[in-house]
C-alpha positions as a printed NumPy array, in Angstrom:
array([[-15.592,  -5.946,  -1.832],
       [-12.   ,  -6.421,  -0.173],
       [ -8.463,  -5.33 ,  -0.757],
       [ -5.216,  -5.681,   0.055],
       [ -1.499,  -3.708,  -0.134],
       [  0.972,  -5.784,  -0.903],
       [  4.876,  -4.768,  -1.734],
       [  8.002,  -5.333,  -3.819],
       [ 11.504,  -3.494,  -1.828],
       [ 14.589,  -4.111,  -1.978],
       [ 18.023,  -1.085,  -1.992],
       [ 19.073,  -1.557,  -5.67 ],
       [ 20.917,  -0.425,  -8.678],
       [ 19.931,  -1.852, -11.617],
       [ 22.256,  -0.377, -13.696],
       [ 20.168,   0.712, -16.18 ],
       [ 19.015,  -2.679, -17.029],
       [ 15.17 ,  -3.968, -16.55 ],
       [ 15.418,  -6.692, -13.941],
       [ 13.189,  -7.603, -10.519],
       [ 12.905,  -5.015,  -7.239],
       [ 13.001,  -7.641,  -5.066],
       [ 11.944,  -9.577,  -2.98 ],
       [  8.271,  -9.47 ,  -2.924],
       [  7.613,  -8.29 ,   1.026],
       [  6.643, -11.516,   3.09 ],
       [  3.433, -11.148,   5.338],
       [  0.831, -13.539,   6.962],
       [ -1.562, -13.091,   4.132],
       [ -0.002, -13.664,   0.574],
       [  2.547, -16.956,  -0.197],
       [  5.392, -15.227,  -0.73 ],
       [  8.485, -16.656,  -2.976],
       [ 11.976, -14.241,  -3.685],
       [ 10.466, -11.974,  -6.073],
       [  7.23 , -13.715,  -6.642],
       [  3.716, -12.723,  -4.892],
       [  1.587, -15.176,  -5.755],
       [ -1.896, -14.683,  -6.537],
       [ -4.882, -15.724,  -4.287],
       [ -8.376, -16.681,  -5.446],
       [-10.161, -14.28 ,  -3.569],
       [ -8.28 , -10.922,  -4.492],
       [ -6.997, -11.05 ,  -8.017],
       [ -7.313,  -7.49 ,  -9.055],
       [ -5.442,  -5.003,  -9.226],
       [ -7.706,  -1.681,  -8.652],
       [ -4.169,   0.303,  -7.846],
       [ -0.143,   0.742,  -7.995],
       [  2.25 ,   3.193,  -6.959],
       [  5.959,   3.019,  -8.036],
       [  9.15 ,   4.593,  -6.337],
       [ 12.408,   4.19 ,  -7.969],
       [ 15.387,   6.273,  -8.432],
       [ 16.548,   7.401, -11.69 ],
       [ 14.52 ,   5.376, -13.922],
       [ 16.169,   4.575, -17.637],
       [ 13.341,   3.592, -19.534],
       [ 10.294,   2.236, -17.155],
       [  8.824,   0.05 , -14.395],
       [  6.259,  -2.679, -15.092],
       [  4.331,  -5.734, -13.388],
       [  4.908,  -8.653, -14.99 ],
       [  2.548, -12.026, -15.035],
       [  1.732, -14.746, -17.209],
       [ -1.817, -13.783, -17.832],
       [ -0.634, -10.176, -18.258],
       [  1.933, -11.073, -20.886],
       [ -1.356, -12.881, -22.85 ],
       [ -1.811,  -8.998, -23.491],
       [  0.786,  -6.262, -22.141],
       [  2.381,  -6.268, -18.567],
       [  0.981,  -2.736, -17.869],
       [  3.654,  -0.084, -17.712],
       [  4.14 ,   2.173, -14.204],
       [  4.969,   5.565, -15.46 ],
       [  4.869,   8.56 , -13.934],
       [  6.672,   6.87 , -11.134],
       [  7.792,   8.914,  -7.583],
       [ 11.342,   9.716,  -7.576],
       [ 12.829,  12.602,  -6.796],
       [ 16.092,  11.728,  -5.634],
       [ 19.459,   9.728,  -6.898],
       [ 18.84 ,   8.132,  -3.551],
       [ 16.145,   6.285,  -1.28 ],
       [ 12.953,   7.323,  -3.42 ],
       [  9.536,   8.021,  -0.941],
       [  6.341,   9.162,  -1.997],
       [  6.129,  12.383,  -3.586],
       [  3.457,  15.062,  -2.937],
       [  1.164,  14.524,  -4.295],
       [  1.789,  10.658,  -4.482],
       [  2.144,   9.735,  -7.973],
       [ -0.587,   6.632,  -8.068],
       [ -2.288,   4.349, -11.142],
       [ -5.961,   4.218, -10.44 ],
       [ -7.988,   0.93 , -11.793],
       [-10.333,   1.096,  -8.853],
       [-13.712,   1.1  , -11.28 ],
       [-11.775,  -0.78 , -14.334],
       [ -9.921,  -3.75 , -12.344],
       [ -7.   ,  -5.557, -14.149],
       [ -7.511,  -9.2  , -13.396],
       [ -4.908, -11.572, -12.939],
       [ -5.58 , -15.333, -12.711],
       [ -5.239, -17.008,  -9.019],
       [ -2.225, -18.975,  -8.559],
       [  0.342, -17.008, -10.618],
       [  3.076, -15.262,  -9.797],
       [  3.247, -11.567,  -9.862],
       [  6.353,  -9.689, -10.422],
       [  8.14 ,  -5.713, -10.18 ],
       [ 10.549,  -4.833, -12.798],
       [ 12.133,  -1.401, -13.333],
       [ 15.976,  -0.393, -14.713],
       [ 16.675,   2.268, -12.364],
       [ 20.433,   3.609, -12.701],
       [ 20.732,   5.272,  -9.17 ],
       [ 24.892,   6.875,  -8.435],
       [ 24.289,   3.86 ,  -5.609],
       [ 22.167,   1.571,  -4.294],
       [ 19.302,   2.845,  -3.023],
       [ 15.86 ,   1.678,  -1.489],
       [ 13.593,   1.307,  -4.166],
       [  9.429,  -0.223,  -4.196],
       [  6.318,  -0.608,  -5.705],
       [  2.997,  -1.161,  -4.445],
       [  0.349,  -3.338,  -5.561],
       [ -3.339,  -2.98 ,  -4.539],
       [ -5.23 ,  -6.457,  -4.788],
       [ -8.976,  -6.735,  -4.455],
       [-11.968,  -8.914,  -5.252],
       [-14.002,  -6.41 ,  -7.788],
       [-13.87 ,  -2.806,  -8.22 ],
       [-13.658,  -0.253,  -5.579],
       [-17.269,   1.3  ,  -4.77 ],
       [-17.335,   4.556,  -3.442],
       [-19.505,   4.965,  -0.22 ],
       [-22.275,   7.235,  -0.028],
       [-24.832,   8.64 ,   2.506],
       [-22.889,   7.62 ,   5.693],
       [-21.262,  10.268,   7.983],
       [-18.022,   9.507,   7.612],
       [-15.872,  11.531,  10.715],
       [-11.897,  11.444,  10.826],
       [ -9.773,  10.373,  13.979],
       [ -6.367,  10.624,  14.766],
       [ -4.537,   8.065,  15.934],
       [ -0.658,   7.585,  16.871],
       [  2.041,   4.717,  17.096],
       [  5.464,   3.882,  18.129],
       [  6.191,   1.25 ,  16.004],
       [ 10.132,   0.679,  15.301],
       [  9.812,  -0.119,  11.588],
       [ 12.277,  -2.573,  10.064],
       [ 13.794,  -1.373,   7.023],
       [ 11.924,  -2.882,   4.182],
       [  9.61 ,  -4.913,   5.879],
       [  5.806,  -4.787,   7.326],
       [  6.17 ,  -4.253,  10.861],
       [  3.005,  -4.362,  13.088],
       [  1.885,  -2.424,  16.252],
       [ -0.541,  -0.925,  18.126],
       [ -2.819,   2.183,  17.598],
       [ -3.523,   4.479,  19.966],
       [ -6.875,   6.767,  19.301],
       [ -6.648,  10.33 ,  20.504],
       [-10.169,  10.024,  21.507],
       [-12.221,   7.248,  23.171],
       [-14.739,   6.375,  20.775],
       [-18.386,   5.574,  21.777],
       [-19.081,   2.065,  22.417],
       [-20.464,   0.12 ,  19.087],
       [-19.135,  -1.119,  16.004],
       [-17.363,   0.988,  13.063],
       [-16.556,   1.209,   9.412],
       [-13.135,   2.076,   8.588],
       [-13.754,   4.111,   5.346],
       [-10.496,   6.129,   4.421],
       [ -7.111,   6.261,   5.864],
       [ -3.888,   8.644,   5.639],
       [ -0.274,   7.693,   7.86 ],
       [  2.571,   9.28 ,   7.956],
       [  6.387,   8.823,   9.363],
       [  9.994,  10.357,   8.44 ],
       [ 10.458,   7.416,   6.121],
       [  7.226,   6.357,   5.369],
       [  6.023,   4.234,   1.847],
       [  2.64 ,   2.892,   2.944],
       [  0.824,   1.457,   5.911],
       [ -2.333,  -0.914,   6.305],
       [ -4.353,  -2.004,   8.978],
       [ -4.759,  -6.037,  10.041],
       [ -8.643,  -6.723,  11.366],
       [ -9.345,  -8.908,  14.222],
       [-10.232, -12.224,  11.512],
       [ -9.769, -10.472,   8.204],
       [ -8.4  , -12.099,   5.381],
       [ -6.827,  -9.022,   3.779],
       [ -4.828,  -5.913,   5.13 ],
       [ -6.026,  -2.907,   3.163],
       [ -3.863,  -0.186,   2.471],
       [ -2.711,   3.262,   1.916],
       [  0.488,   5.211,   0.369],
       [  2.615,   6.484,   2.827],
       [  3.652,  10.393,   3.884],
       [  6.56 ,  12.366,   5.773],
       [  4.875,  15.18 ,   6.764],
       [  1.424,  16.737,   7.293],
       [  1.34 ,  18.617,   4.052],
       [  1.696,  16.061,   1.152],
       [ -1.23 ,  14.919,  -0.486],
       [ -1.344,  11.31 ,   0.132],
       [ -4.043,  11.362,  -2.976],
       [ -7.915,  11.652,  -1.21 ],
       [ -9.366,   8.706,  -3.236],
       [ -8.208,   6.348,  -0.536],
       [ -9.784,   8.788,   1.866],
       [-13.577,   9.906,   3.06 ],
       [-15.194,   6.537,   1.378],
       [-14.021,   7.214,  -2.142],
       [-12.407,   3.471,  -2.217],
       [-15.451,   1.688,  -0.08 ],
       [-15.336,   0.149,   3.205],
       [-11.379,  -1.266,   4.342],
       [-13.175,  -3.339,   7.15 ],
       [-14.945,  -3.349,  10.044],
       [-13.386,  -3.204,  13.689],
       [-15.805,  -3.23 ,  17.383],
       [-14.528,  -0.094,  19.957],
       [-12.665,  -2.854,  21.755],
       [-11.038,  -4.181,  19.581],
       [ -9.383,  -2.233,  17.044],
       [ -6.969,  -2.948,  14.117],
       [ -3.491,  -3.116,  14.544],
       [ -0.837,  -1.351,  12.006],
       [  1.302,  -2.401,   9.385],
       [  3.816,   0.237,   8.352],
       [  6.254,  -0.353,   5.619],
       [  9.54 ,   2.165,   5.807],
       [ 13.082,   3.081,   4.076],
       [ 14.58 ,   3.414,   8.097],
       [ 14.072,   2.245,  11.372],
       [ 10.761,   5.018,  12.235],
       [  9.753,   4.755,  15.227],
       [  6.908,   6.982,  15.358],
       [  3.595,   7.188,  12.6  ],
       [  0.365,   9.548,  12.487],
       [ -2.697,   7.691,  10.95 ],
       [ -5.819,   9.56 ,  10.639],
       [ -8.399,   6.772,  10.258],
       [-12.212,   7.746,   8.572],
       [-14.803,   6.279,  10.618],
       [-18.371,   5.653,  10.186],
       [-20.485,   4.26 ,  13.154],
       [-22.707,   1.383,  12.237],
       [-23.809,   0.341,  15.952]])
């Protein structure tokens, strides 16, 4: 079971006319071309999505050739608390297809469209979780949340990578990450980079410790994000609306050996 978090982000005013949220964010795993995310062979099923859109007129939707054979799925409701830059609400508004994924054709292009109409151009984004099948919960494992911090100077509207610092020393061994939470002043999302991993699993962001970032990405409810040795922990990709310089992360860990 593998999943990968991809994103569209742009500072834009659609002026009430549906158009792509561009561009698909460049990254090291997926092939990106302008507004398009190319769907890979191994993670071609959508298991979740979230839209952060300013003053939506009618709708926000995901679009691809295979989706059009039936229907382009609408993303409603959306996160939209302001006539400016949009961050996830509390609780975060998300669309959950983890048990019933929406299949896509490998190699096709996926787009996000909206018809926002803010007073001026605003930071807007759509997050899409791609997987190789349904995300199955873990049962029977002892899962321990551990606090981590990062001091990544995030570039607005881009995945920015940096190191995680654990607040406690982990006993030597191998661990499975079974959940995650990320907090930052203008944080949209965060994802983990495992050594040798072919996908980058992640979660929607928060900006305060009191925010509800959707517990179904915690405590094993969405399966295993990845595994690491205590000597080679994962690094963090962060997506923010501004130049954040500090992130707080909780990793839910199960000790494997």
